[in-house]
N, C-alpha and C positions, 0 to 999 in steps of 0.2 A: 375323611374323604378317601383318598387313594394316593399311592405314591406316583409321581409324574417323572418317568424316567426320560430325562432330556426332552421334554415336550416343548414345542415351539409355542409362541403366543397363540397362533390360530389353534393349535391342538388343546391348549388349556382353556380356550374359550369354548371349543366344541365339548370338551370334558365337562365343564361347568354346566353347560346346557343339558347334557346327558344326566347329570346328577340332579338337576331340577326336574327334568322330564320324567325320569324313572326314579321316582322316590321311594320305591318298595325296598324295605330294609333287607329283604332276603336275597336280593340280586347283588352279586358282587360287580365291580367295575367292568370286568371283562364280559360278563353277561350283558350288561347294558350296551357296551359297544357292539356285541354280536346282534342283539335285538335291534339296534338303530341301524346296522348295516342291511338287515332283512327289510325293515321298513323303507329305508331309502331306495333299495333295490326294487321293491314293489312299487313305489311311487313312480320311479323312472320308467319301469317296464309296463306296468298296468294302469297307473294313474294318469297316464297321458298329460304331462305338464302343459298348462295353458299357453305358455310363451316359451321362446327360446331362452330368454334370461332366467326363467324358472328352472328349466332343464339344465342349464349351466350351473345355477346355484345348487341343485341336487347333486350334480356330478362332482362339483368342487367339495361338498359336504362328504360325499362317499369317498373321495380321494383322501380326505383328512381322517376319515374313520378307518380306512385301510392302513394308513401310516400309524395311527394309534394301535390298531390291532397288531401290526407287526412289531412295534416296540414292546407291546405287552407280552408277546408270544416268543419273542427271540430268546435263545438260552443265555 
């Protein structure tokens, strides 16, 4: 799978979902996080979430992805 540098339970849950969603063997975990960030941003900006709770769910997901990205890219 990947090394989880001090991931919280929420981050571990999101990481597992990414591994299941992006099952392509040629993508490393950082690429999966990046692609998920793009998809989530598109859904929020262009997908026009149907409800406020859906919008909040996407925003929370994006926050978690951003935290994971920071942990993966910090020196």
